LUMNU-419703 format. One record per residue (C-alpha): residue number from 1; z, x, y. Coordinates in steps of 0.02 Angstrom, whole numbers, plus 50000, padded with zeros to 5 digits. Layout:
BEGIN
<atom k="NUM" c3="Z" c1="X" c2="Y"/>
...
! end
This chain:
BEGIN
<atom k="1" c3="48378" c1="49433" c2="50097"/>
<atom k="2" c3="48525" c1="49320" c2="50056"/>
<atom k="3" c3="48611" c1="49465" c2="49970"/>
<atom k="4" c3="48625" c1="49556" c2="50136"/>
<atom k="5" c3="48690" c1="49405" c2="50233"/>
<atom k="6" c3="48874" c1="49407" c2="50184"/>
<atom k="7" c3="49043" c1="49437" c2="50264"/>
<atom k="8" c3="49056" c1="49612" c2="50188"/>
<atom k="9" c3="48901" c1="49677" c2="50276"/>
<atom k="10" c3="48956" c1="49589" c2="50437"/>
<atom k="11" c3="49120" c1="49685" c2="50432"/>
<atom k="12" c3="49022" c1="49846" c2="50408"/>
<atom k="13" c3="48926" c1="49814" c2="50570"/>
<atom k="14" c3="49087" c1="49770" c2="50660"/>
<atom k="15" c3="49156" c1="49939" c2="50610"/>
<atom k="16" c3="49000" c1="50024" c2="50676"/>
<atom k="17" c3="49018" c1="49934" c2="50844"/>
<atom k="18" c3="49201" c1="49986" c2="50856"/>
<atom k="19" c3="49148" c1="50168" c2="50842"/>
<atom k="20" c3="49067" c1="50156" c2="51015"/>
<atom k="21" c3="49237" c1="50122" c2="51095"/>
<atom k="22" c3="49317" c1="50276" c2="51176"/>
<atom k="23" c3="49457" c1="50365" c2="51083"/>
<atom k="24" c3="49631" c1="50349" c2="51157"/>
<atom k="25" c3="49721" c1="50482" c2="51054"/>
<atom k="26" c3="49743" c1="50653" c2="51134"/>
<atom k="27" c3="49705" c1="50744" c2="50972"/>
<atom k="28" c3="49539" c1="50746" c2="50878"/>
<atom k="29" c3="49509" c1="50584" c2="50783"/>
<atom k="30" c3="49364" c1="50648" c2="50675"/>
<atom k="31" c3="49262" c1="50490" c2="50702"/>
<atom k="32" c3="49111" c1="50565" c2="50616"/>
<atom k="33" c3="49209" c1="50588" c2="50454"/>
<atom k="34" c3="49264" c1="50406" c2="50443"/>
<atom k="35" c3="49090" c1="50348" c2="50496"/>
<atom k="36" c3="49010" c1="50451" c2="50358"/>
<atom k="37" c3="49136" c1="50383" c2="50232"/>
<atom k="38" c3="49100" c1="50202" c2="50281"/>
<atom k="39" c3="48912" c1="50229" c2="50276"/>
<atom k="40" c3="48924" c1="50303" c2="50101"/>
<atom k="41" c3="49033" c1="50156" c2="50048"/>
<atom k="42" c3="48906" c1="50033" c2="50119"/>
<atom k="43" c3="48759" c1="50119" c2="50033"/>
<atom k="44" c3="48853" c1="50115" c2="49866"/>
<atom k="45" c3="48893" c1="49931" c2="49896"/>
<atom k="46" c3="48711" c1="49889" c2="49932"/>
<atom k="47" c3="48655" c1="49978" c2="49774"/>
<atom k="48" c3="48782" c1="49882" c2="49670"/>
<atom k="49" c3="48728" c1="49715" c2="49745"/>
<atom k="50" c3="48548" c1="49753" c2="49700"/>
<atom k="51" c3="48585" c1="49810" c2="49523"/>
<atom k="52" c3="48717" c1="49683" c2="49471"/>
<atom k="53" c3="48675" c1="49502" c2="49440"/>
<atom k="54" c3="48765" c1="49367" c2="49537"/>
<atom k="55" c3="48928" c1="49320" c2="49453"/>
<atom k="56" c3="49116" c1="49335" c2="49458"/>
<atom k="57" c3="49116" c1="49526" c2="49448"/>
<atom k="58" c3="48996" c1="49544" c2="49594"/>
<atom k="59" c3="49100" c1="49423" c2="49696"/>
<atom k="60" c3="49256" c1="49525" c2="49658"/>
<atom k="61" c3="49168" c1="49686" c2="49713"/>
<atom k="62" c3="49114" c1="49602" c2="49876"/>
<atom k="63" c3="49292" c1="49545" c2="49909"/>
<atom k="64" c3="49366" c1="49717" c2="49874"/>
<atom k="65" c3="49243" c1="49805" c2="49990"/>
<atom k="66" c3="49272" c1="49672" c2="50124"/>
<atom k="67" c3="49460" c1="49701" c2="50113"/>
<atom k="68" c3="49430" c1="49889" c2="50127"/>
<atom k="69" c3="49327" c1="49861" c2="50286"/>
<atom k="70" c3="49461" c1="49748" c2="50362"/>
<atom k="71" c3="49592" c1="49881" c2="50325"/>
<atom k="72" c3="49486" c1="50022" c2="50401"/>
<atom k="73" c3="49442" c1="49917" c2="50555"/>
<atom k="74" c3="49626" c1="49876" c2="50587"/>
<atom k="75" c3="49677" c1="50057" c2="50556"/>
<atom k="76" c3="49543" c1="50127" c2="50672"/>
<atom k="77" c3="49577" c1="50001" c2="50811"/>
<atom k="78" c3="49767" c1="50019" c2="50807"/>
<atom k="79" c3="49760" c1="50210" c2="50806"/>
<atom k="80" c3="49611" c1="50301" c2="50879"/>
<atom k="81" c3="49537" c1="50161" c2="50986"/>
<atom k="82" c3="49692" c1="50086" c2="51067"/>
<atom k="83" c3="49834" c1="50208" c2="51028"/>
<atom k="84" c3="49941" c1="50056" c2="50991"/>
<atom k="85" c3="50030" c1="50153" c2="50853"/>
<atom k="86" c3="50120" c1="50318" c2="50875"/>
<atom k="87" c3="49995" c1="50461" c2="50869"/>
<atom k="88" c3="50109" c1="50575" c2="50768"/>
<atom k="89" c3="50165" c1="50447" c2="50639"/>
<atom k="90" c3="49998" c1="50359" c2="50616"/>
<atom k="91" c3="49847" c1="50476" c2="50614"/>
<atom k="92" c3="49674" c1="50393" c2="50622"/>
<atom k="93" c3="49574" c1="50371" c2="50461"/>
<atom k="94" c3="49450" c1="50507" c2="50509"/>
<atom k="95" c3="49590" c1="50636" c2="50522"/>
<atom k="96" c3="49656" c1="50584" c2="50351"/>
<atom k="97" c3="49484" c1="50603" c2="50271"/>
<atom k="98" c3="49457" c1="50771" c2="50355"/>
<atom k="99" c3="49628" c1="50831" c2="50294"/>
<atom k="100" c3="49589" c1="50771" c2="50118"/>
<atom k="101" c3="49435" c1="50883" c2="50107"/>
<atom k="102" c3="49531" c1="51027" c2="50185"/>
<atom k="103" c3="49666" c1="51015" c2="50051"/>
<atom k="104" c3="49550" c1="50963" c2="49909"/>
<atom k="105" c3="49599" c1="51113" c2="49801"/>
<atom k="106" c3="49787" c1="51079" c2="49817"/>
<atom k="107" c3="49762" c1="50894" c2="49787"/>
<atom k="108" c3="49655" c1="50922" c2="49633"/>
<atom k="109" c3="49787" c1="51036" c2="49557"/>
<atom k="110" c3="49920" c1="50908" c2="49598"/>
<atom k="111" c3="49822" c1="50768" c2="49515"/>
<atom k="112" c3="49794" c1="50873" c2="49359"/>
<atom k="113" c3="49978" c1="50918" c2="49347"/>
<atom k="114" c3="50038" c1="50739" c2="49371"/>
<atom k="115" c3="49914" c1="50662" c2="49249"/>
<atom k="116" c3="49950" c1="50790" c2="49112"/>
<atom k="117" c3="50137" c1="50759" c2="49125"/>
<atom k="118" c3="50110" c1="50571" c2="49124"/>
<atom k="119" c3="49998" c1="50580" c2="48970"/>
<atom k="120" c3="50118" c1="50691" c2="48873"/>
<atom k="121" c3="50271" c1="50583" c2="48903"/>
<atom k="122" c3="50180" c1="50417" c2="48892"/>
<atom k="123" c3="50082" c1="50454" c2="48732"/>
<atom k="124" c3="50239" c1="50525" c2="48651"/>
<atom k="125" c3="50332" c1="50364" c2="48696"/>
<atom k="126" c3="50192" c1="50259" c2="48620"/>
<atom k="127" c3="50189" c1="50365" c2="48461"/>
<atom k="128" c3="50375" c1="50339" c2="48435"/>
<atom k="129" c3="50405" c1="50165" c2="48507"/>
<atom k="130" c3="50264" c1="50070" c2="48421"/>
<atom k="131" c3="50306" c1="50120" c2="48240"/>
<atom k="132" c3="50493" c1="50091" c2="48272"/>
<atom k="133" c3="50455" c1="49924" c2="48353"/>
<atom k="134" c3="50348" c1="49871" c2="48205"/>
<atom k="135" c3="50485" c1="49923" c2="48086"/>
<atom k="136" c3="50619" c1="49835" c2="48187"/>
<atom k="137" c3="50516" c1="49676" c2="48198"/>
<atom k="138" c3="50481" c1="49677" c2="48012"/>
<atom k="139" c3="50659" c1="49710" c2="47954"/>
<atom k="140" c3="50780" c1="49575" c2="48013"/>
<atom k="141" c3="50931" c1="49688" c2="47987"/>
<atom k="142" c3="50857" c1="49832" c2="48085"/>
<atom k="143" c3="50788" c1="49713" c2="48215"/>
<atom k="144" c3="50958" c1="49640" c2="48254"/>
<atom k="145" c3="51032" c1="49813" c2="48279"/>
<atom k="146" c3="50883" c1="49877" c2="48379"/>
<atom k="147" c3="50891" c1="49727" c2="48497"/>
<atom k="148" c3="51068" c1="49765" c2="48553"/>
<atom k="149" c3="51032" c1="49951" c2="48571"/>
<atom k="150" c3="50873" c1="49920" c2="48671"/>
<atom k="151" c3="50961" c1="49795" c2="48786"/>
<atom k="152" c3="51096" c1="49923" c2="48826"/>
<atom k="153" c3="50990" c1="50080" c2="48844"/>
<atom k="154" c3="50841" c1="49989" c2="48919"/>
<atom k="155" c3="50951" c1="49918" c2="49057"/>
<atom k="156" c3="50993" c1="50093" c2="49120"/>
<atom k="157" c3="50871" c1="50144" c2="49259"/>
<atom k="158" c3="50777" c1="50297" c2="49193"/>
<atom k="159" c3="50787" c1="50380" c2="49364"/>
<atom k="160" c3="50970" c1="50423" c2="49330"/>
<atom k="161" c3="50911" c1="50543" c2="49194"/>
<atom k="162" c3="50816" c1="50652" c2="49319"/>
<atom k="163" c3="50963" c1="50763" c2="49376"/>
<atom k="164" c3="51022" c1="50794" c2="49197"/>
<atom k="165" c3="50846" c1="50824" c2="49133"/>
<atom k="166" c3="50813" c1="50952" c2="49270"/>
<atom k="167" c3="50982" c1="51036" c2="49238"/>
<atom k="168" c3="50976" c1="51042" c2="49047"/>
<atom k="169" c3="50794" c1="51068" c2="49002"/>
<atom k="170" c3="50714" c1="51241" c2="49023"/>
<atom k="171" c3="50570" c1="51192" c2="49138"/>
<atom k="172" c3="50532" c1="51056" c2="49263"/>
<atom k="173" c3="50382" c1="51006" c2="49159"/>
<atom k="174" c3="50492" c1="50976" c2="49006"/>
<atom k="175" c3="50615" c1="50873" c2="49107"/>
<atom k="176" c3="50474" c1="50770" c2="49182"/>
<atom k="177" c3="50399" c1="50734" c2="49011"/>
<atom k="178" c3="50570" c1="50680" c2="48949"/>
<atom k="179" c3="50596" c1="50562" c2="49096"/>
<atom k="180" c3="50422" c1="50486" c2="49071"/>
<atom k="181" c3="50462" c1="50465" c2="48887"/>
<atom k="182" c3="50628" c1="50379" c2="48925"/>
<atom k="183" c3="50546" c1="50265" c2="49053"/>
<atom k="184" c3="50401" c1="50212" c2="48942"/>
<atom k="185" c3="50491" c1="50200" c2="48775"/>
<atom k="186" c3="50596" c1="50044" c2="48800"/>
<atom k="187" c3="50463" c1="49927" c2="48873"/>
<atom k="188" c3="50341" c1="49975" c2="48735"/>
<atom k="189" c3="50473" c1="49964" c2="48599"/>
<atom k="190" c3="50538" c1="49793" c2="48656"/>
<atom k="191" c3="50362" c1="49723" c2="48675"/>
<atom k="192" c3="50313" c1="49783" c2="48502"/>
<atom k="193" c3="50463" c1="49697" c2="48424"/>
<atom k="194" c3="50424" c1="49538" c2="48521"/>
<atom k="195" c3="50243" c1="49549" c2="48464"/>
<atom k="196" c3="50294" c1="49558" c2="48282"/>
<atom k="197" c3="50413" c1="49411" c2="48305"/>
<atom k="198" c3="50270" c1="49305" c2="48375"/>
<atom k="199" c3="50151" c1="49337" c2="48229"/>
<atom k="200" c3="50107" c1="49176" c2="48139"/>
<atom k="201" c3="50202" c1="49163" c2="47977"/>
<atom k="202" c3="50048" c1="49115" c2="47876"/>
<atom k="203" c3="49968" c1="49284" c2="47918"/>
<atom k="204" c3="50114" c1="49379" c2="47843"/>
<atom k="205" c3="50124" c1="49261" c2="47694"/>
<atom k="206" c3="49939" c1="49286" c2="47659"/>
<atom k="207" c3="49959" c1="49475" c2="47665"/>
<atom k="208" c3="50107" c1="49467" c2="47545"/>
<atom k="209" c3="50008" c1="49355" c2="47427"/>
<atom k="210" c3="49874" c1="49490" c2="47422"/>
<atom k="211" c3="50007" c1="49621" c2="47376"/>
<atom k="212" c3="49976" c1="49722" c2="47534"/>
<atom k="213" c3="50078" c1="49884" c2="47536"/>
<atom k="214" c3="50213" c1="49923" c2="47663"/>
<atom k="215" c3="50109" c1="50043" c2="47768"/>
<atom k="216" c3="49959" c1="49928" c2="47765"/>
<atom k="217" c3="50070" c1="49782" c2="47814"/>
<atom k="218" c3="50137" c1="49879" c2="47963"/>
<atom k="219" c3="49980" c1="49960" c2="48030"/>
<atom k="220" c3="49837" c1="49850" c2="47966"/>
<atom k="221" c3="49915" c1="49677" c2="47980"/>
<atom k="222" c3="50062" c1="49679" c2="48101"/>
<atom k="223" c3="49996" c1="49807" c2="48225"/>
<atom k="224" c3="49830" c1="49719" c2="48264"/>
<atom k="225" c3="49917" c1="49550" c2="48274"/>
<atom k="226" c3="50048" c1="49621" c2="48395"/>
<atom k="227" c3="49927" c1="49713" c2="48509"/>
<atom k="228" c3="49922" c1="49581" c2="48648"/>
<atom k="229" c3="50111" c1="49591" c2="48669"/>
<atom k="230" c3="50114" c1="49780" c2="48646"/>
<atom k="231" c3="49992" c1="49803" c2="48790"/>
<atom k="232" c3="50110" c1="49707" c2="48905"/>
<atom k="233" c3="50245" c1="49836" c2="48871"/>
<atom k="234" c3="50120" c1="49979" c2="48888"/>
<atom k="235" c3="50068" c1="49917" c2="49060"/>
<atom k="236" c3="50249" c1="49907" c2="49114"/>
<atom k="237" c3="50284" c1="50081" c2="49048"/>
<atom k="238" c3="50133" c1="50155" c2="49137"/>
<atom k="239" c3="50186" c1="50084" c2="49305"/>
<atom k="240" c3="50366" c1="50144" c2="49287"/>
<atom k="241" c3="50306" c1="50316" c2="49230"/>
<atom k="242" c3="50213" c1="50349" c2="49392"/>
<atom k="243" c3="50361" c1="50294" c2="49497"/>
<atom k="244" c3="50480" c1="50409" c2="49405"/>
<atom k="245" c3="50362" c1="50557" c2="49399"/>
<atom k="246" c3="50336" c1="50548" c2="49586"/>
<atom k="247" c3="50525" c1="50538" c2="49610"/>
<atom k="248" c3="50553" c1="50687" c2="49495"/>
<atom k="249" c3="50419" c1="50790" c2="49583"/>
<atom k="250" c3="50498" c1="50751" c2="49751"/>
<atom k="251" c3="50671" c1="50802" c2="49689"/>
<atom k="252" c3="50636" c1="50963" c2="49596"/>
<atom k="253" c3="50451" c1="50989" c2="49572"/>
<atom k="254" c3="50342" c1="51134" c2="49628"/>
<atom k="255" c3="50176" c1="51048" c2="49599"/>
<atom k="256" c3="50104" c1="50874" c2="49582"/>
<atom k="257" c3="50068" c1="50734" c2="49705"/>
<atom k="258" c3="50253" c1="50694" c2="49731"/>
<atom k="259" c3="50287" c1="50875" c2="49777"/>
<atom k="260" c3="50137" c1="50874" c2="49896"/>
<atom k="261" c3="50208" c1="50724" c2="49989"/>
<atom k="262" c3="50386" c1="50791" c2="49993"/>
<atom k="263" c3="50335" c1="50967" c2="50046"/>
<atom k="264" c3="50238" c1="50909" c2="50199"/>
<atom k="265" c3="50366" c1="50775" c2="50243"/>
<atom k="266" c3="50489" c1="50919" c2="50272"/>
<atom k="267" c3="50371" c1="50982" c2="50408"/>
<atom k="268" c3="50336" c1="50809" c2="50480"/>
<atom k="269" c3="50151" c1="50823" c2="50436"/>
<atom k="270" c3="50113" c1="50637" c2="50426"/>
<atom k="271" c3="49926" c1="50663" c2="50406"/>
<atom k="272" c3="49955" c1="50753" c2="50241"/>
<atom k="273" c3="50089" c1="50626" c2="50193"/>
<atom k="274" c3="49962" c1="50486" c2="50212"/>
<atom k="275" c3="49834" c1="50587" c2="50113"/>
<atom k="276" c3="49959" c1="50605" c2="49970"/>
<atom k="277" c3="50006" c1="50421" c2="49973"/>
<atom k="278" c3="49825" c1="50362" c2="49971"/>
<atom k="279" c3="49773" c1="50486" c2="49835"/>
<atom k="280" c3="49922" c1="50432" c2="49729"/>
<atom k="281" c3="49873" c1="50250" c2="49748"/>
<atom k="282" c3="49693" c1="50288" c2="49700"/>
<atom k="283" c3="49745" c1="50388" c2="49546"/>
<atom k="284" c3="49862" c1="50250" c2="49485"/>
<atom k="285" c3="49727" c1="50118" c2="49516"/>
<atom k="286" c3="49595" c1="50217" c2="49420"/>
<atom k="287" c3="49710" c1="50248" c2="49271"/>
<atom k="288" c3="49763" c1="50066" c2="49270"/>
<atom k="289" c3="49581" c1="50011" c2="49274"/>
<atom k="290" c3="49540" c1="50128" c2="49129"/>
<atom k="291" c3="49689" c1="50061" c2="49032"/>
<atom k="292" c3="49636" c1="49880" c2="49064"/>
<atom k="293" c3="49460" c1="49919" c2="49003"/>
<atom k="294" c3="49533" c1="49996" c2="48845"/>
<atom k="295" c3="49640" c1="49841" c2="48823"/>
<atom k="296" c3="49489" c1="49726" c2="48839"/>
<atom k="297" c3="49394" c1="49829" c2="48711"/>
<atom k="298" c3="49534" c1="49831" c2="48583"/>
<atom k="299" c3="49568" c1="49645" c2="48608"/>
<atom k="300" c3="49386" c1="49592" c2="48612"/>
<atom k="301" c3="49417" c1="49490" c2="48454"/>
<atom k="302" c3="49521" c1="49368" c2="48557"/>
<atom k="303" c3="49366" c1="49318" c2="48654"/>
! end
């Protein structure tokens, strides 16, 4: 019984009570859609609380769901129930959910397009930056040169490449992949070099004493030891990649989540704009969560 007596479930009941208040917006607020969404969220939450054992992870889940309820309560009260916010600029949550399912096909295609472009540019940047960073960190002469080059080129905001990339490359997809590559390369490269520089000297000396070959030294000794620092650069590169891809799609794209937001902003359709913003946030959060899980798995030896 104690599992059900918490602030999260209390907020759920507060949301249910709010639904009995009359709507103040002139347009349809789709209260049933947001009510169904919240009920599904609560059922999923109750299942998780029953399955998971008490601990830090369960507490975090409770806090996240509670924050979601607070956000939805404030959104519903300030829009549909009091009309405190402008009806055109701030559609109620039910209208946003209803619009999401109406445009689900467009949104799915946009997500697929954006993710594929991100993966192509980002993985290409990793494939080039990590070996070069290992090489630059290993060779003092190359490292000194690479440091000055990376400081200069890495200081240039990658967004300035977007107009040239669109103008010079044959397709928008190619230009987007190039911009993602340019955005991700320098953080990953710099972090890899820093990771090599922070390796304990005795590890390298032990590998040399065992006559480890050059390739084995780079990829079997230095790469695993540098992974914690490399992941820092990879996280930075992933965040910048999404920002730049969205910017590129809004400037010259014909598909993707950025294009979806820009296209409907031209028509002043703020319901669809909110849908695009929320979907973009969810996609970035899911990919970041997946990346963090991969990081924990590869660095499990640190625990």
